[in-house]
N, C-alpha and C positions, 0 to 999 in steps of 0.2 A: 558780710560770707559771720555767719552767727554759731554757735559754739554749743549743741544740747548732749548733755551725760557722755564724755568725751568724746562726741561725732558732730560735724563742723556742718554745718546749713546753707546752702545756699538761699542770700535774702533778696530778691530780686523779683523781675517780670519775666527770663525770659522762662523756656518751656519747661529746663529742669530746675527754676529757684519758685520759690516756695513763700508769694505777697502776701499777707494776713489783712490786708486793705478789706482783699478782696473777698477772702474768706465771709459766704454768706449766714448771716443773723441764722437761727430755731424759731420757730414760732412764739419761742416764751424765753425769745434774747440770746441763750446759751449758742456756746462757738459748734456747727456740725462740719461735718466730713463727710465723702459718701467713701466707701471701700466694697474690697471684695465678698466679701463676709458677710451674712443673712443679717439685716439693719431694718430695724425699724423707724423712720419717717413719721412722725406726729407733726400736725397742721397743714390748712393746705398750701398747695405750690400748683400757681402759676406760672403756665410757660406758655410765653411768648411767639415761640417755635413748638410743635409737634413733638413730640421723642415718639425715638423710632426704634419697636419692639420688634422679635424672634424667637424663632422656638416655635413650636405649637402647645397649647396649653391642655394641661389635665387636670387642674383643679376650675372649679365655677366658680373662684375669684381671680383669675388671673386674667392680664390682658394679653391683649388679642390682636391681632395688625389685621393694615384693609383686607387684606391676598388672602387671609386665614377665614374672614366671614365669608369674604366671593365664593368662596373656594364651596362653602355650608351650605349655604343657600344652591349654590348650583344642585351640588350633590342632593340635598333636597327637594326642590321641586323637580330633577329629573327622574323619570318611571313612574310620575303619578298618577293614579288611576281618578281622573274625576268624577265624581257623583252627577245627580240633581242633587240639589241645595237644598237643605228642609228649612224650616218656619218658625223650627227651634227646637232649644233642649230642653229636655225632658226626666222624670223619672217615676210620676205615675200618672198612669195615662186617665182617670178616670178625675185628675185637673185640667184636660182638655176641654176640649167641642168640637170633639173630630166634624170632620168635611173629607168629600169622595174624595183621594187625591191626597192628604195631606199625609207631606212626610216629618218622619221627627227621630234627632238621637236622642237615644235611651242614655241618660245618664247613671252612672258607677255609684251601686249605693256607696258602696266602701268607698268612693273616696269625695257624698255628700255630705256625709254624715247621718245620710233620712233613707226610709225604706218603702217601697209600696206598702201599701195594704193587702195585707192575704185576700188574694187573688186576683187584683187588683190585673191584667192586661199587659204590661209591661213586664213584672214579675219575674225574675226570675235574664229577663235578656238586656243586659246592661251592656252598651256600647255598641250593639247593633241599630240599624235603622229601620225605623217601624211607618211602612205605610199602610195607608186607611185605601181601602178598596172602593174598583168601584162604584156597589151598593149601598158603601157607607155604612155596612158592617160588623169589618172589624177589621183585626190590625193580620199587616203579612212583615215575615220580620225579616230582613238581609243582615247577614256574619260580617261582621267586615274585617280584614284585609292589608295584611303590613300592606302600606302608599298607595290606597285610597286617601280620601283629600275631599272639601267637601265646602259647601259655603252657608254659616249659620243667618238667613234672611234678618233675624231680630233682634241681631248684633253689629251684621257686615262682618261677624268671624270666619277667618278661614280654618280649615280641622282636616288633621293628617292622622290617619292611626299605623303605629307602628304598637308598642303592645298593650294603648289607651290611646286613647284618642288626644292629642295638643295641640296647641296652638300655632299657628301658621302665618298669623296675619292677620288684620285687619282693613278692612276699602273703608269704615266707615268714613276718613279726611279724605277720601278722595272724593273730587267733584264729578256731580255726573257731568258725563264728555255732550257735547252740542258742536253744532256746524262748523264751528272757529276754533275750537280748543280741547282738547284732549280729556279721557276720564272718562270712569267705570259706565259700563250698558249694559242693558236689559235687555233678552226678547221676549218683543215683543210677539203682537197676532201676524198670523203669516209664515212666520217663523220655528226653524224646530232645534235642534241641538241633541246631535247624539254621541257619547264618550270627546264630546269638548268640540267635534264640527259639527257647527253652522249652516243647514240648507236652507232653500226656500221651501215652503211648502204651502203656502197659496197662489193658487196657480187657472191657466184654467185650461180645462179639456176634455173631448170631443169625445162622442160613441156616436158608433153611427147602427142604427137596429132594425129588422127585421118583423115589423108587429103581428101580434096576430092576430083572426078575425076574431072578433065583436070583445075585445080586450079593448077597449076604450084608455089607455095608459104604456110606456114603457117603467123599468128599474130603471136607473145609472147605476155605476160601484159605485162610486163615494157619496160619502155626505154633502148637500149640494150649502153653501156658506147661508145662513136665512138671511143677511142680512143685505144679503149679493139675487136672491134666489128670480126677485122679477130682469132681472140681467140676460138668467137664460135666455138661449137662442135655440129654435125648433124651426129645418129645413127638411124638409117635405120634397122629397125630388120630383120636377117637372114644375111644382103648383109656386102662388107665390109663395112671401115668405110671412111666416104666422107670427100675430100680436101675443104678448103674453096680456091674457090674461079676458082677451077676446077672444083667440082660438086654442088656447092651451092654458096651463098654468102648472106650476110644483105642488106638492103636497107630500101627506108623509107618507112611508110603506107601508103604513096599516103600524108601525112600531112610534118608535120617537124618531125617527130615523129619516131627513127630508129628502129624499132618492126615488120620489113618482113625476114624474113627464106626467100630468092628464090633461084630456081632452074631453071627457066626457063632458055634454052636459054645456059645453061650449063651444067655438066654432066649427073645427075641426071633427067635431063625433059623426062618425057615420061615415067622412070621407077616405079615412083609411083603412085600408084595407093591408091583405100579407106580399101585394104583390111590389107596395113603397119600401123604397127604402128613408127612411126619415134618420135625423144628425142632431143629435143636442151635446148643446155646447153650456159648460156651466162653469161656476168655480168651486169649488172647492180646497178644504184646509189636511184633508187626507194626503 
């Protein structure tokens, strides 16, 4: 038992005692103790067991607990409206080499410290999604709405829009998926994606026609895949099977679209009339 300022202090290692031998040294060699009052503790501290915190953080420097982080991530992901990916972020359209279908997230000049040149296509379009038209002649712009999210493939970073675009995360360190390991995937040819739903685009379609006398072709509803055009099948009811390149072929419909099944100057020329039924099976991504 010791006495300090006319008060007795129990000096031992019991729950209500004081043991100065186990009071830790501070970084500068002085003694330190934690109190309920506000304190500043200097020096690096290493915890062999993770410390616990509670409460809701209100300051950017506050320590947060696992439950808070999980709830924040869940809330951020809930209700996100994913947009088609963009190829890069840009503030000045004149720095780009535009291509049909190109998608760009236009940066905010106020945040980037630069502004587009006067008359530039992106002037006054901050935070909008710019989309190059199919003719590669001009840009169209989509206004951002709170909850929108997208991936910038230039740096594998995901963004979401509140009152400005903020970083949601990055996929840069996630490996590509394989047949044996999980990872990120990319939608390839033959697949389509809309509103986050992946669907099969590449498929076989069969259409049945009644030909017009004197017209040596029929036109299918969808564009035929160029690489698979020779797998097109034409069957005339009651006749032997037709051979591609011998009895018929696939050609453009007068435009750039590969949609016409023609037998002009081929084996079926002059043999098919309006009394026949012609079935055509072909591959399309439409």
